[in-house]
VOPAGU-2260 file (C-alpha; in pm, 1 decimal, decimal comma):
REM VOPAGU-2260
SITE   aa  ch    i         X         Y         Z
SITE  MET   A    0  -17126,2    4317,6    2649,2
SITE  LEU   A    1  -17131,4    4001,5    2441,4
SITE  ALA   A    2  -17239,6    3794,6    2741,9
SITE  ALA   A    3  -17515,0    4041,0    2837,6
SITE  THR   A    4  -17642,6    4054,7    2480,2
SITE  GLY   A    5  -17648,7    3677,1    2461,4
SITE  LEU   A    6  -17853,7    3656,1    2779,6
SITE  LEU   A    7  -18102,0    3915,1    2652,2
SITE  ILE   A    8  -18142,0    3733,7    2320,9
SITE  GLU   A    9  -18196,7    3405,4    2503,6
SITE  SER   A   10  -18459,5    3570,9    2725,1
SITE  PHE   A   11  -18630,7    3713,7    2416,1
SITE  ARG   A   12  -18630,3    3370,5    2253,5
SITE  HIS   A   13  -18803,3    3224,1    2559,5
SITE  LEU   A   14  -19057,2    3508,4    2547,7
SITE  LEU   A   15  -19146,7    3425,9    2187,9
SITE  ALA   A   16  -19197,4    3062,2    2291,1
SITE  VAL   A   17  -19467,7    3157,2    2545,3
SITE  ASP   A   18  -19806,3    3006,9    2461,7
SITE  PRO   A   19  -20058,4    3292,6    2423,1
SITE  GLY   A   20  -20351,8    3055,4    2457,6
SITE  PHE   A   21  -20463,0    3081,7    2093,8
SITE  ARG   A   22  -20333,9    2997,7    1744,2
SITE  ALA   A   23  -20252,3    3321,7    1564,6
SITE  GLU   A   24  -20173,4    3168,4    1225,3
SITE  ASN   A   25  -20402,6    3277,2     938,1
SITE  VAL   A   26  -20639,0    3474,9    1161,5
SITE  LEU   A   27  -20762,6    3817,4    1049,2
SITE  ALA   A   28  -20912,2    4073,2    1287,0
SITE  ALA   A   29  -21096,0    4391,7    1184,5
SITE  ARG   A   30  -21297,4    4656,5    1364,4
SITE  LEU   A   31  -21667,0    4704,7    1290,3
SITE  SER   A   32  -21885,7    4986,7    1428,8
SITE  LEU   A   33  -22259,9    5005,0    1366,1
SITE  PRO   A   34  -22455,4    5330,6    1390,3
SITE  TYR   A   35  -22713,3    5325,0    1668,1
SITE  ASP   A   36  -22997,7    5476,2    1467,6
SITE  ARG   A   37  -22969,8    5238,2    1171,5
SITE  HIS   A   38  -22916,5    4915,8    1367,8
SITE  PRO   A   39  -23112,5    4903,6    1691,3
SITE  ASP   A   40  -23048,0    4526,5    1711,2
SITE  PRO   A   41  -22675,6    4481,8    1645,5
SITE  ALA   A   42  -22680,0    4108,2    1722,6
SITE  ALA   A   43  -22916,2    4038,7    1431,2
SITE  PHE   A   44  -22693,3    4231,1    1185,6
SITE  HIS   A   45  -22383,4    4047,2    1308,6
SITE  ASP   A   46  -22552,7    3709,3    1270,5
SITE  ARG   A   47  -22642,9    3784,6     908,0
SITE  LEU   A   48  -22286,2    3899,3     836,0
SITE  LEU   A   49  -22135,0    3586,5     990,5
SITE  GLU   A   50  -22365,6    3362,8     787,0
SITE  ARG   A   51  -22243,7    3524,8     464,5
SITE  LEU   A   52  -21876,7    3508,0     569,7
SITE  ARG   A   53  -21891,4    3135,9     649,9
SITE  LEU   A   54  -21990,6    3069,7     287,6
SITE  LEU   A   55  -21679,7    3236,9     146,0
SITE  PRO   A   56  -21411,6    3006,5       0,2
SITE  GLY   A   57  -21118,9    2955,2     235,6
SITE  VAL   A   58  -21302,8    3070,6     549,5
SITE  GLU   A   59  -21284,4    2811,3     826,7
SITE  ALA   A   60  -21453,4    3006,0    1106,7
SITE  ALA   A   61  -21589,9    3356,4    1161,6
SITE  ALA   A   62  -21689,4    3515,9    1490,6
SITE  ILE   A   63  -21765,2    3841,7    1669,8
SITE  THR   A   64  -21603,6    3961,8    1992,6
SITE  GLN   A   65  -21588,7    4291,4    2170,0
SITE  THR   A   66  -21207,4    4302,3    2153,6
SITE  ALA   A   67  -20980,5    4050,9    1978,5
SITE  PRO   A   68  -20665,8    3926,2    2153,5
SITE  PHE   A   69  -20387,8    4186,9    2160,5
SITE  GLY   A   70  -20642,1    4446,2    2058,0
SITE  ARG   A   71  -20713,7    4789,5    2199,1
SITE  GLY   A   72  -20920,3    4836,4    2509,4
SITE  ASP   A   73  -21021,4    4614,3    2796,6
SITE  HIS   A   74  -21359,5    4612,2    2967,0
SITE  GLN   A   75  -21350,7    4501,7    3329,1
SITE  HIS   A   76  -21634,6    4463,0    3576,2
SITE  GLU   A   77  -21675,5    4355,6    3933,1
SITE  PHE   A   78  -21817,0    4008,7    3988,1
SITE  VAL   A   79  -21920,7    3786,4    4273,5
SITE  VAL   A   80  -21947,0    3410,0    4308,1
SITE  GLU   A   81  -22266,0    3262,1    4446,1
SITE  GLY   A   82  -22210,4    3151,9    4803,8
SITE  ARG   A   83  -21886,5    3349,6    4832,7
SITE  GLU   A   84  -22014,7    3705,4    4834,2
SITE  PRO   A   85  -21767,3    3948,3    4994,7
SITE  GLY   A   86  -21868,9    4096,1    5326,4
SITE  PRO   A   87  -21880,9    4464,4    5420,5
SITE  GLY   A   88  -21541,9    4625,8    5371,6
SITE  GLU   A   89  -21397,3    4333,2    5173,1
SITE  PRO   A   90  -21266,8    4395,5    4820,4
SITE  ILE   A   91  -21479,0    4285,6    4527,1
SITE  PRO   A   92  -21288,8    4087,9    4258,6
SITE  VAL   A   93  -21262,4    4219,9    3904,2
SITE  ALA   A   94  -21261,6    4027,3    3574,9
SITE  SER   A   95  -21256,9    4117,8    3204,7
SITE  ILE   A   96  -21585,6    4066,1    3023,5
SITE  ARG   A   97  -21588,4    3948,7    2658,5
SITE  PRO   A   98  -21920,0    3911,8    2465,9
SITE  VAL   A   99  -21848,2    3657,8    2186,9
SITE  SER   A  100  -22039,8    3473,4    1919,5
SITE  PRO   A  101  -22068,5    3090,7    1922,4
SITE  ASP   A  102  -21771,0    3024,7    1689,0
SITE  TYR   A  103  -21526,0    3253,8    1867,9
SITE  PHE   A  104  -21317,7    2981,7    2035,7
SITE  ALA   A  105  -21285,8    2795,6    1704,8
SITE  ALA   A  106  -21188,4    3114,8    1522,3
SITE  VAL   A  107  -20903,3    3207,2    1759,2
SITE  GLY   A  108  -20802,5    2847,0    1825,1
SITE  THR   A  109  -20860,1    2833,3    2200,4
SITE  ARG   A  110  -20921,7    2495,4    2362,5
SITE  LEU   A  111  -21231,8    2424,4    2566,7
SITE  LEU   A  112  -21127,9    2238,7    2884,3
SITE  ALA   A  113  -21469,5    2154,6    3028,5
SITE  GLY   A  114  -21837,7    2196,3    2946,8
SITE  ARG   A  115  -21958,7    2340,4    2617,9
SITE  VAL   A  116  -21928,1    2649,2    2402,0
SITE  PHE   A  117  -22208,1    2889,1    2319,5
SITE  THR   A  118  -22468,3    2792,5    2063,6
SITE  ALA   A  119  -22723,8    2978,6    1855,8
SITE  GLY   A  120  -22983,6    2897,4    2121,1
SITE  ASP   A  121  -22804,1    3113,5    2379,5
SITE  GLY   A  122  -22996,2    3423,3    2276,3
SITE  ALA   A  123  -23167,1    3701,1    2459,7
SITE  ALA   A  124  -23464,6    3479,7    2553,0
SITE  ALA   A  125  -23247,3    3193,6    2684,8
SITE  PRO   A  126  -23122,5    3160,2    3043,9
SITE  PRO   A  127  -22812,8    3373,3    3098,5
SITE  VAL   A  128  -22493,9    3168,7    3071,2
SITE  ALA   A  129  -22120,0    3228,2    3073,5
SITE  VAL   A  130  -21789,6    3059,6    2996,8
SITE  VAL   A  131  -21497,5    3134,6    3231,3
SITE  ASP   A  132  -21129,0    3082,4    3172,7
SITE  GLN   A  133  -20913,2    2836,8    3363,4
SITE  SER   A  134  -20743,3    3099,1    3581,8
SITE  LEU   A  135  -21076,3    3211,3    3730,8
SITE  ALA   A  136  -21199,6    2853,0    3767,6
SITE  ARG   A  137  -20884,5    2744,5    3953,6
SITE  ARG   A  138  -20907,4    3038,8    4189,0
SITE  TYR   A  139  -21263,8    2976,8    4306,8
SITE  TRP   A  140  -21313,4    2608,4    4229,2
SITE  PRO   A  141  -20979,3    2431,9    4262,1
SITE  ASP   A  142  -21157,1    2095,0    4266,7
SITE  GLY   A  143  -21251,4    2145,6    3898,5
SITE  GLU   A  144  -21626,7    2172,7    3952,7
SITE  ALA   A  145  -21680,4    2513,1    3792,0
SITE  VAL   A  146  -21944,8    2402,0    3540,3
SITE  GLY   A  147  -22291,5    2455,9    3686,0
SITE  ARG   A  148  -22182,6    2724,3    3935,5
SITE  ARG   A  149  -22323,8    3075,6    3914,5
SITE  ILE   A  150  -22159,8    3418,4    3904,1
SITE  ARG   A  151  -22285,4    3774,3    3867,1
SITE  HIS   A  152  -22096,0    4069,4    3715,8
SITE  GLY   A  153  -22149,1    4442,1    3668,4
SITE  ASP   A  154  -22424,0    4571,9    3890,6
SITE  VAL   A  155  -22399,8    4283,0    4133,1
SITE  ALA   A  156  -22715,1    4391,9    4312,5
SITE  ASN   A  157  -22948,5    4391,9    4007,3
SITE  ASN   A  158  -22790,1    4187,3    3725,4
SITE  PRO   A  159  -22903,3    3825,4    3688,9
SITE  TRP   A  160  -22696,2    3525,9    3791,3
SITE  LEU   A  161  -22500,5    3360,8    3509,6
SITE  THR   A  162  -22469,5    2984,6    3496,3
SITE  ILE   A  163  -22123,1    2864,6    3396,2
SITE  VAL   A  164  -22151,9    2621,4    3105,4
SITE  GLY   A  165  -21784,6    2585,9    3009,0
SITE  VAL   A  166  -21420,8    2646,0    3103,0
SITE  ALA   A  167  -21178,6    2768,8    2835,3
SITE  ALA   A  168  -20800,2    2777,3    2831,1
SITE  PRO   A  169  -20648,9    3105,6    2953,6
SITE  ILE   A  170  -20560,0    3363,7    2687,2
SITE  LYS   A  171  -20300,3    3639,0    2706,9
SITE  HIS   A  172  -20495,6    3934,2    2567,0
SITE  ARG   A  173  -20244,5    4212,1    2643,1
SITE  GLY   A  174  -19891,4    4077,1    2602,9
SITE  LEU   A  175  -19678,8    3765,1    2613,6
SITE  ASP   A  176  -19493,5    3883,1    2924,2
SITE  GLY   A  177  -19802,0    3992,1    3116,8
SITE  PRO   A  178  -20003,2    3787,7    3366,2
SITE  THR   A  179  -20311,8    3597,6    3259,8
SITE  ALA   A  180  -20610,1    3793,8    3390,3
SITE  PRO   A  181  -20942,8    3621,1    3470,0
SITE  TYR   A  182  -21197,6    3640,0    3187,0
SITE  ILE   A  183  -21572,0    3589,0    3167,8
SITE  TYR   A  184  -21718,8    3524,7    2821,9
SITE  ARG   A  185  -22084,0    3608,1    2749,6
SITE  PRO   A  186  -22297,7    3512,1    2449,4
SITE  HIS   A  187  -22312,3    3801,6    2207,5
SITE  GLY   A  188  -22689,4    3756,7    2177,1
SITE  GLN   A  189  -22733,2    3819,4    2551,4
SITE  ASP   A  190  -22489,1    4111,4    2571,7
SITE  PRO   A  191  -22484,7    4278,2    2225,0
SITE  ARG   A  192  -22240,7    4558,3    2141,0
SITE  TRP   A  193  -22238,0    4802,3    1849,3
SITE  GLY   A  194  -21858,9    4829,1    1829,4
SITE  VAL   A  195  -21701,3    4484,6    1787,3
SITE  ASP   A  196  -21403,0    4304,3    1633,1
SITE  LEU   A  197  -21458,4    4064,0    1346,9
SITE  VAL   A  198  -21235,0    3753,7    1372,8
SITE  VAL   A  199  -21196,6    3526,2    1069,4
SITE  ARG   A  200  -20980,9    3214,5    1042,5
SITE  THR   A  201  -20882,9    3126,8     687,5
SITE  ALA   A  202  -20700,5    2847,2     507,8
SITE  GLN   A  203  -20491,7    3102,3     316,5
SITE  PRO   A  204  -20303,4    3422,1     400,5
SITE  PRO   A  205  -20542,9    3666,0     570,5
SITE  ALA   A  206  -20470,9    3947,3     323,6
SITE  ALA   A  207  -20633,2    3746,9      43,1
SITE  ILE   A  208  -20972,7    3748,0     215,2
SITE  VAL   A  209  -20993,5    4124,3     280,8
SITE  PRO   A  210  -21164,0    4221,0     -51,0
SITE  LEU   A  211  -21427,5    3952,5       2,5
SITE  LEU   A  212  -21497,3    4076,1     355,4
SITE  ARG   A  213  -21547,6    4431,2     234,7
SITE  SER   A  214  -21774,2    4309,5     -42,1
SITE  GLU   A  215  -22001,1    4112,5     191,7
SITE  LEU   A  216  -22022,0    4398,7     439,7
SITE  ARG   A  217  -22102,3    4641,5     160,9
SITE  ALA   A  218  -22382,7    4415,8      45,7
SITE  LEU   A  219  -22550,2    4438,8     387,3
SITE  ASP   A  220  -22486,8    4805,5     460,4
SITE  PRO   A  221  -22253,8    5019,6     246,1
SITE  THR   A  222  -22234,4    5287,9     517,8
SITE  VAL   A  223  -22063,9    5061,2     774,6
SITE  PRO   A  224  -21684,4    5090,2     759,7
SITE  LEU   A  225  -21436,9    4805,1     810,7
SITE  TYR   A  226  -21112,8    4938,9     957,5
SITE  ASP   A  227  -20811,8    4850,9    1172,3
SITE  LEU   A  228  -20744,5    4533,6     976,1
SITE  ARG   A  229  -20462,1    4322,3    1116,3
SITE  SER   A  230  -20355,3    3963,3    1148,7
SITE  LEU   A  231  -20313,0    3817,3    1494,4
SITE  GLU   A  232  -19955,9    3721,7    1405,4
SITE  ASP   A  233  -19874,7    4087,5    1336,7
SITE  ALA   A  234  -20048,7    4192,8    1657,7
SITE  VAL   A  235  -19837,8    3950,2    1861,0
SITE  GLY   A  236  -19523,4    4068,9    1681,6
SITE  ARG   A  237  -19599,4    4435,4    1754,8
SITE  SER   A  238  -19637,3    4357,0    2124,2
SITE  VAL   A  239  -19267,4    4260,1    2141,9
SITE  SER   A  240  -19136,6    4511,7    1888,2
SITE  THR   A  241  -18972,0    4729,1    2154,8
SITE  ARG   A  242  -18777,0    4438,0    2296,3
SITE  ARG   A  243  -18681,2    4321,7    1949,9
SITE  LEU   A  244  -18542,6    4666,6    1864,2
SITE  THR   A  245  -18350,0    4681,6    2192,6
SITE  ASN   A  246  -18194,0    4341,9    2129,8
SITE  GLN   A  247  -18099,0    4439,8    1776,3
SITE  LEU   A  248  -17926,1    4756,7    1897,8
SITE  LEU   A  249  -17738,9    4569,7    2170,7
SITE  ALA   A  250  -17636,5    4301,2    1923,3
SITE  GLY   A  251  -17498,5    4572,4    1694,0
SITE  PHE   A  252  -17299,6    4732,8    1975,5
SITE  ALA   A  253  -17168,6    4393,6    2086,5
SITE  ALA   A  254  -17058,4    4314,0    1730,8
SITE  ALA   A  255  -16879,6    4649,6    1709,6
SITE  ALA   A  256  -16705,6    4582,7    2041,2
SITE  LEU   A  257  -16598,0    4240,6    1914,9
SITE  VAL   A  258  -16455,6    4391,3    1596,1
SITE  LEU   A  259  -16264,3    4657,0    1792,1
SITE  ALA   A  260  -16124,7    4393,9    2029,0
SITE  ALA   A  261  -16018,9    4178,5    1735,6
SITE  LEU   A  262  -15847,4    4474,6    1570,4
SITE  GLY   A  263  -15662,6    4552,9    1892,0
SITE  ILE   A  264  -15539,4    4195,8    1929,7
SITE  TYR   A  265  -15439,5    4191,6    1564,5
SITE  GLY   A  266  -15238,5    4510,2    1609,7
SITE  VAL   A  267  -15054,8    4375,8    1914,5
SITE  VAL   A  268  -14974,5    4045,0    1744,9
SITE  ALA   A  269  -14867,8    4219,9    1423,2
SITE  LEU   A  270  -14631,6    4447,0    1618,0
SITE  ALA   A  271  -14483,3    4148,5    1799,4
SITE  VAL   A  272  -14433,1    3960,5    1472,4
SITE  ALA   A  273  -14271,1    4262,3    1306,4
SITE  GLY   A  274  -14021,6    4285,0    1592,2
SITE  ARG   A  275  -13928,2    3918,0    1561,4
SITE  ARG   A  276  -13884,0    3890,8    1185,3
SITE  HIS   A  277  -13511,1    3833,2    1214,1
SITE  GLU   A  278  -13572,6    3561,6    1474,3
SITE  PHE   A  279  -13821,8    3390,2    1250,2
SITE  GLY   A  280  -13582,4    3411,8     958,1
SITE  ILE   A  281  -13309,8    3245,6    1164,0
SITE  ARG   A  282  -13551,5    2974,8    1276,9
SITE  ILE   A  283  -13652,1    2898,2     919,6
SITE  ALA   A  284  -13287,4    2905,1     808,0
SITE  LEU   A  285  -13204,9    2651,0    1079,2
SITE  GLY   A  286  -13476,0    2414,8     955,3
SITE  ALA   A  287  -13803,7    2525,1    1118,0
SITE  VAL   A  288  -14106,7    2480,9     898,3
SITE  PRO   A  289  -14334,7    2783,9     842,4
SITE  ALA   A  290  -14626,6    2603,3    1010,2
SITE  ALA   A  291  -14424,7    2576,0    1332,3
SITE  VAL   A  292  -14347,2    2947,9    1320,3
SITE  ALA   A  293  -14715,2    3023,9    1262,5
SITE  ARG   A  294  -14808,7    2808,3    1562,8
SITE  LEU   A  295  -14554,4    2996,4    1771,3
SITE  VAL   A  296  -14709,3    3330,0    1673,8
SITE  LEU   A  297  -15058,1    3196,4    1741,0
SITE  TYR   A  298  -14949,4    3065,9    2080,2
SITE  HIS   A  299  -14811,4    3403,5    2184,9
SITE  GLY   A  300  -15126,9    3576,4    2059,8
SITE  LEU   A  301  -15345,8    3344,4    2265,9
SITE  ARG   A  302  -15129,5    3408,8    2567,3
SITE  LEU   A  303  -15214,9    3775,7    2532,0
SITE  ALA   A  304  -15588,4    3732,3    2470,8
SITE  LEU   A  305  -15701,3    3438,7    2683,3
SITE  PRO   A  306  -15602,0    3571,3    3027,5
SITE  GLY   A  307  -15798,8    3889,5    2968,8
SITE  VAL   A  308  -16102,5    3697,9    2845,4
SITE  LEU   A  309  -16095,6    3459,9    3142,1
SITE  LEU   A  310  -16044,8    3744,7    3386,6
SITE  ALA   A  311  -16335,1    3943,2    3239,9
SITE  CYS   A  312  -16566,2    3640,7    3252,8
SITE  SER   A  313  -16475,5    3518,2    3601,1
SITE  ALA   A  314  -16374,4    3818,3    3812,4
SITE  PRO   A  315  -16653,5    4047,0    3937,0
SITE  PRO   A  316  -16612,9    4421,2    3893,8
SITE  GLY   A  317  -16384,7    4577,7    4151,4
SITE  SER   A  318  -16238,8    4245,9    4271,7
SITE  ALA   A  319  -15891,5    4307,2    4138,6
SITE  GLY   A  320  -15649,4    4417,4    4407,5
SITE  SER   A  321  -15469,4    4747,8    4379,7
SITE  SER   A  322  -15092,9    4747,2    4359,3
SITE  PRO   A  323  -14874,5    5026,6    4498,0
SITE  PRO   A  324  -14791,8    5293,3    4244,1
SITE  CYS   A  325  -14456,2    5259,6    4076,4
SITE  SER   A  326  -14340,3    5466,8    3785,0
SITE  SER   A  327  -14122,1    5339,1    3506,8
SITE  ARG   A  328  -13864,4    5606,5    3583,3
SITE  SER   A  329  -13822,0    5485,8    3942,9
SITE  ARG   A  330  -13791,8    5125,9    3820,5
SITE  ARG   A  331  -13520,4    5223,5    3573,5
SITE  SER   A  332  -13343,5    5420,5    3841,9
SITE  SER   A  333  -13341,0    5129,1    4085,3
SITE  ARG   A  334  -13168,5    4909,9    3829,8
SITE  ALA   A  335  -12881,2    5155,5    3781,8
SITE  CYS   A  336  -12821,4    5306,0    4124,9
SITE  SER   A  337  -12942,7    5251,9    4479,7
SITE  ARG   A  338  -13004,6    5503,9    4755,9
SITE  TRP   A  339  -12712,6    5574,4    4988,2
SITE  SER   A  340  -12813,9    5598,0    5349,2
SITE  PRO   A  341  -12549,9    5670,1    5615,8
SITE  PRO   A  342  -12553,5    5457,6    5928,6
SITE  SER   A  343  -12755,6    5597,6    6213,4
SITE  SER   A  344  -12552,3    5755,3    6493,4
SITE  SER   A  345  -12837,4    5804,7    6740,6
SITE  PRO   A  346  -12803,7    5611,3    7068,9
SITE  PRO   A  347  -13054,9    5345,2    7175,1
SITE  ARG   A  348  -13376,8    5450,9    7338,9
SITE  SER   A  349  -13281,8    5285,2    7664,6
SITE  SER   A  350  -12962,7    5493,3    7710,9
SITE  PRO   A  351  -13003,9    5759,3    7982,1
SITE  ALA   A  352  -12741,9    5987,6    7832,5
SITE  PRO   A  353  -12879,2    6250,8    7597,9
SITE  SER   A  354  -12781,7    6212,5    7235,2
SITE  PRO   A  355  -12524,4    6457,5    7106,3
SITE  PRO   A  356  -12634,5    6720,4    6860,4
SITE  ALA   A  357  -12641,9    6594,7    6505,0
SITE  ALA   A  358  -12361,2    6707,5    6284,4
SITE  PRO   A  359  -12454,7    6915,2    5983,2
SITE  PRO   A  360  -12493,6    6698,2    5672,0
SITE  ALA   A  361  -12202,0    6686,9    5438,6
SITE  PRO   A  362  -12250,9    6874,1    5115,6
SITE  THR   A  363  -12370,6    6655,4    4835,1
SITE  ARG   A  364  -12144,9    6630,9    4532,9
SITE  TRP   A  365  -12288,7    6530,6    4195,6
SITE  ARG   A  366  -12118,1    6359,2    3907,2
SITE  ARG   A  367  -12226,5    6181,2    3591,8
SITE  CYS   A  368  -12285,2    5806,3    3589,2
SITE  ALA   A  369  -12409,7    5547,1    3341,3
SITE  ARG   A  370  -12747,9    5399,9    3426,4
SITE  SER   A  371  -12695,3    5097,0    3206,5
SITE  ASP   A  372  -12358,4    5004,8    3359,7
SITE  PRO   A  373  -12383,1    4814,3    3688,9
SITE  ARG   A  374  -12049,7    4959,9    3796,9
SITE  ALA   A  375  -12227,1    5286,8    3865,7
SITE  SER   A  376  -12398,6    5129,1    4165,2
SITE  ARG   A  377  -12079,0    4979,9    4311,9
SITE  SER   A  378  -11830,9    5268,4    4296,9
SITE  GLY   A  379  -11812,8    5638,9    4247,9
SITE  HIS   A  380  -11568,9    5621,1    3953,4
SITE  ARG   A  381  -11661,4    5780,2    3625,2
SITE  VAL   A  382  -11760,5    5529,9    3357,8
SITE  GLY   A  383  -11703,0    5541,8    2986,5
SITE  PRO   A  384  -11929,5    5693,6    2727,2
SITE  THR   A  385  -12090,5    5361,0    2646,1
SITE  GLY   A  386  -12371,9    5405,3    2897,1
SITE  VAL   A  387  -12645,9    5664,0    2919,7
SITE  ALA   A  388  -12528,4    5962,2    3119,3
SITE  GLY   A  389  -12704,8    6046,9    3444,4
SITE  LEU   A  390  -12635,0    6217,4    3776,9
SITE  GLU   A  391  -12525,3    6041,9    4095,5
SITE  ALA   A  392  -12482,2    6159,8    4450,7
SITE  VAL   A  393  -12135,8    6068,4    4581,8
SITE  ALA   A  394  -12108,2    5978,1    4949,1
SITE  PRO   A  395  -11838,9    6132,2    5172,6
SITE  GLU   A  396  -11499,0    5966,6    5153,1
SITE  ALA   A  397  -11521,0    5856,2    5517,8
SITE  GLU   A  398  -11820,1    5633,3    5444,0
SITE  VAL   A  399  -11850,5    5345,4    5198,5
SITE  GLY   A  400  -12184,2    5430,8    5047,6
SITE  GLN   A  401  -12394,6    5389,6    4741,3
SITE  VAL   A  402  -12534,3    5633,1    4490,1
SITE  GLN   A  403  -12878,6    5695,2    4354,3
SITE  LEU   A  404  -12983,5    5796,6    4008,2
SITE  ILE   A  405  -13191,7    6108,5    4003,0
SITE  LEU   A  406  -13286,1    6130,7    3638,3
């Protein structure tokens, strides 16, 4: 159990070391939902809010996205690559679509690998553009020439072609142990949404900026709620909370098993020491130092513990051979008496003469014997009361036989 728990903890440590593709430190995420009737142009309201948030002390970057990393929900659409349209009957690839504002990659701390990020000029009147992640770019353009290519998502028959202007590092949006799905990022001005996540990177703990965020939002529209506030560090931690709890429980059980094993070894060693107190006293009286006696006890304790530990670590389950059953009573009996077996009187198999009928067995006579006295196995004479009384079967006087202890 200790070995299995150690392996699980090591695997969990490697999981926490996985790069999610963004820097989660000091990043606050919150949900924002605009009513349709009051804000027919959600992109304009979001731009005004972001301008006010960038002026707050301690705010390094503020952005809007449909769903922040490790958030709830995922919006996927079919897409096609120009010049590589699937034929009839072929599957159409699927990618996750993320409308984001220009400062989104700076707010979450994702690197741009090629091209450029979105700007304020990528609005509704500008040519449609997109930024793809590295996993999608490597799949369709392994030569690294993704910038300038065109893709189309959603209604592939009617939606316009999007020109790729940048390639971003892949982000794990769902979990550290999950695969990196292909993502297509759109400018928020060209694909506005009413329900979005607000992402703010600060130079201080994210909780300190929450009252200022509520105040700025209330100044623009007091009816718009700000809810589901969380830091990206907490969101990443919640994604592995189940594994963390499992490892903690297994570590507790392994510690309990270790304590029980230690108590068992202590009990065996203590019993052995208690039975050898007179020996140790004689050793010390003859000149042995107490440290030598302690080393002797420790040596015998290790002799009891180490073979079991090595066997448990090296031998696979079920590899130990099975030995024939043997009871302690039969072993004690074999030391005191042995079975008497009369010589066989049957003729050889090759003899043509039929064998004579077997004589009836002689009646067995029983007498007491001493199991601890070896004389009981050599003669049928009664022994003294110094041994432990038992019963023996005495052979007929015509044969020189042996006796066997029954009890």
